[in-house]
C-alpha positions as CSV (number, residue, x, y, z in Angstrom):
1,M,-3.7,38.5,72.2
2,K,-4.9,36.6,69.1
3,M,-5.7,32.9,69.5
4,K,-4.5,30.6,66.7
5,M,-7.5,28.8,64.9
6,L,-7.1,25.1,65.0
7,K,-7.6,23.3,61.6
8,S,-10.8,21.5,61.1
9,E,-10.8,17.8,60.2
10,F,-11.7,18.8,56.6
11,K,-8.6,21.1,56.4
12,V,-6.4,18.3,58.0
13,V,-7.6,15.9,55.3
14,E,-7.0,18.5,52.6
15,K,-3.4,19.1,53.8
16,F,-2.8,15.3,54.1
17,S,-4.0,14.7,50.5
18,S,-1.9,17.5,49.2
19,I,1.3,16.2,50.8
20,L,0.5,12.6,49.9
21,G,0.0,13.7,46.3
22,L,-3.0,11.5,45.6
23,K,-6.7,12.3,45.0
24,N,-8.9,11.3,47.9
25,Q,-11.5,8.7,46.8
26,T,-14.0,9.5,49.6
27,D,-15.2,12.4,51.7
28,G,-15.7,10.5,54.9
29,S,-19.5,10.5,54.8
30,V,-20.1,7.3,52.9
31,P,-19.4,3.8,54.3
32,L,-16.7,2.1,52.2
33,Y,-16.8,-1.1,54.2
34,K,-19.5,-3.5,55.4
35,K,-19.4,-4.4,59.1
36,D,-18.1,-7.9,59.8
37,K,-18.7,-8.0,63.6
38,N,-21.4,-6.9,66.1
39,G,-21.2,-3.7,67.9
40,Y,-19.4,-0.5,66.8
41,Q,-17.1,-0.8,63.8
42,A,-15.9,2.2,61.9
43,T,-16.7,2.0,58.1
44,K,-16.1,5.5,56.8
45,P,-12.4,6.5,56.5
46,D,-11.6,10.2,56.1
47,G,-9.2,9.4,53.3
48,Y,-8.9,6.5,50.8
49,Y,-6.2,6.5,48.2
50,F,-4.9,4.0,45.7
51,Y,-1.5,3.9,43.9
52,D,0.1,1.1,42.0
53,G,-1.2,-1.8,44.1
54,V,-1.1,0.0,47.5
55,I,-4.1,1.3,49.5
56,F,-3.5,4.4,51.7
57,I,-6.2,4.8,54.4
58,L,-6.5,8.0,56.5
59,D,-8.1,8.4,59.9
60,A,-8.0,12.2,60.4
61,K,-9.0,14.3,63.4
62,K,-9.2,18.0,63.8
63,E,-5.9,19.6,64.7
64,N,-4.5,18.4,68.1
65,A,-7.5,16.0,68.7
66,K,-6.9,12.5,70.0
67,F,-7.2,9.4,67.8
68,Q,-9.9,6.8,68.6
69,N,-8.3,3.8,66.8
70,Q,-10.9,3.7,64.0
71,L,-8.0,3.2,61.6
72,F,-7.7,-0.4,62.7
73,D,-11.3,-1.1,61.8
74,Y,-10.7,0.2,58.3
75,M,-7.4,-1.7,57.9
76,E,-9.1,-4.9,59.1
77,L,-12.0,-4.6,56.8
78,E,-9.9,-3.7,53.7
79,K,-9.6,-6.8,51.5
80,H,-6.6,-5.5,49.6
81,Q,-3.2,-7.0,50.6
82,D,-0.9,-4.1,50.7
83,I,-2.1,-1.3,53.0
84,I,-0.6,1.7,54.7
85,G,-2.7,3.4,57.3
86,F,-2.3,6.9,58.7
87,Q,-3.6,8.6,61.9
88,Y,-3.2,12.3,61.3
89,N,-4.4,15.4,63.1
90,G,-2.3,18.1,61.5
91,K,0.4,17.7,64.2
92,D,0.7,14.1,65.2
93,L,1.3,11.3,62.7
94,N,1.1,7.6,63.3
95,V,1.8,5.3,60.3
96,Y,0.9,1.6,60.3
97,V,1.5,-1.0,57.6
98,R,-0.2,-4.3,56.8
99,N,1.9,-6.2,54.4
100,G,0.0,-9.3,53.3
101,K,-1.2,-10.7,56.6
102,K,-4.7,-9.8,57.5
103,G,-5.0,-8.3,61.0
104,K,-1.2,-7.8,61.5
105,F,-0.5,-4.1,61.7
106,K,3.0,-2.7,62.5
107,L,3.5,0.9,63.9
108,L,6.3,2.5,62.0
109,H,8.0,4.4,64.8
110,E,10.5,6.1,62.5
111,E,7.8,7.7,60.3
112,K,7.0,11.0,62.0
113,E,6.8,13.3,59.0
114,L,4.2,12.9,56.2
115,Q,5.8,12.1,52.8
116,N,4.7,11.7,49.2
117,H,3.0,8.5,48.2
118,T,6.0,7.3,46.1
119,Y,8.2,7.4,49.2
120,Y,5.9,4.9,51.0
121,K,5.5,2.7,47.9
122,E,9.2,2.4,47.4
123,K,10.1,1.9,51.0
124,Y,7.4,-0.6,52.1
125,F,5.8,-2.0,49.0
126,K,8.5,-2.2,46.4
127,N,7.2,-5.4,44.9
128,S,3.5,-4.5,44.9
129,K,2.1,-3.9,41.5
130,E,-1.3,-2.8,40.2
131,N,-3.0,-5.7,38.5
132,N,-5.6,-4.2,36.2
133,E,-7.1,-7.5,35.2
134,E,-7.6,-8.5,38.8
135,L,-9.1,-5.1,39.7
136,I,-11.4,-5.1,36.7
137,N,-12.7,-8.6,37.5
138,R,-13.3,-7.7,41.1
139,F,-15.1,-4.4,40.3
140,A,-17.1,-6.1,37.5
141,K,-18.3,-8.7,40.1
142,Q,-19.2,-6.0,42.6
143,L,-21.2,-4.1,40.0
144,A,-22.9,-7.3,38.8
145,N,-23.8,-8.2,42.4
146,A,-25.1,-4.7,43.1
147,F,-27.3,-4.8,40.0
148,R,-28.5,-8.3,40.9
149,E,-29.4,-7.3,44.4
150,A,-31.3,-4.3,43.0
151,K,-33.2,-6.7,40.7
152,I,-32.2,-4.8,37.6
153,D,-32.6,-6.8,34.3
154,K,-29.3,-8.4,33.3
155,Q,-29.8,-7.2,29.7
156,M,-29.6,-3.6,31.0
157,T,-26.5,-4.1,33.1
158,V,-24.0,-5.9,30.8
159,P,-23.4,-2.9,28.5
160,F,-23.1,-0.6,31.5
161,I,-20.5,-2.8,33.2
162,G,-18.5,-3.0,30.0
163,I,-18.5,0.7,29.5
164,V,-17.5,1.4,33.1
165,M,-14.6,-1.1,32.9
166,L,-13.4,0.4,29.6
167,A,-13.5,3.9,31.1
168,Y,-11.6,2.6,34.2
169,K,-8.9,0.9,32.1
170,Y,-8.6,4.0,29.8
171,S,-8.3,6.4,32.6
172,N,-5.5,4.4,34.3
173,T,-3.6,4.0,31.1
174,K,-3.9,7.7,30.2
175,K,-2.6,8.8,33.7
176,K,0.4,6.5,33.5
177,H,1.5,7.6,30.1
178,R,0.9,11.4,30.4
179,V,3.7,13.5,29.1
């Protein structure tokens, strides 16, 4: 009798990204968040996706494994307003939403099958819009602070930040108007 191989966490994330229809912005090995409390706090989500003003966060486990509630740490630490969080192990799916109020997460009992990102955007965040000016300002401040903390000469950083922001703006515009 042949035993079925359970999917690894990597394969579960791959499947999730494919169904969601967005590119994962992390590989789960780099902390995306800074801890804001003492003790253990998860800072490395397995999946981080952005679409038109909504952040999608994934806490994945290998197939059939139990969840450890790391998702709530990620959702608490995320500064963006409109967040949808997923616990997914290839079989079980729990979907949580935070719509504006920090620390208030609602389990969406009716969501038992993973859908494309546009489904969640339209159903739960219809009025959320990407604000490029706000994003660019926030990212420029983050870059400037990182350069300042690294004690890099300001004359060297200004052109770099400008180029990065232009590339970011151009790449978003290009994707939205692709034929």
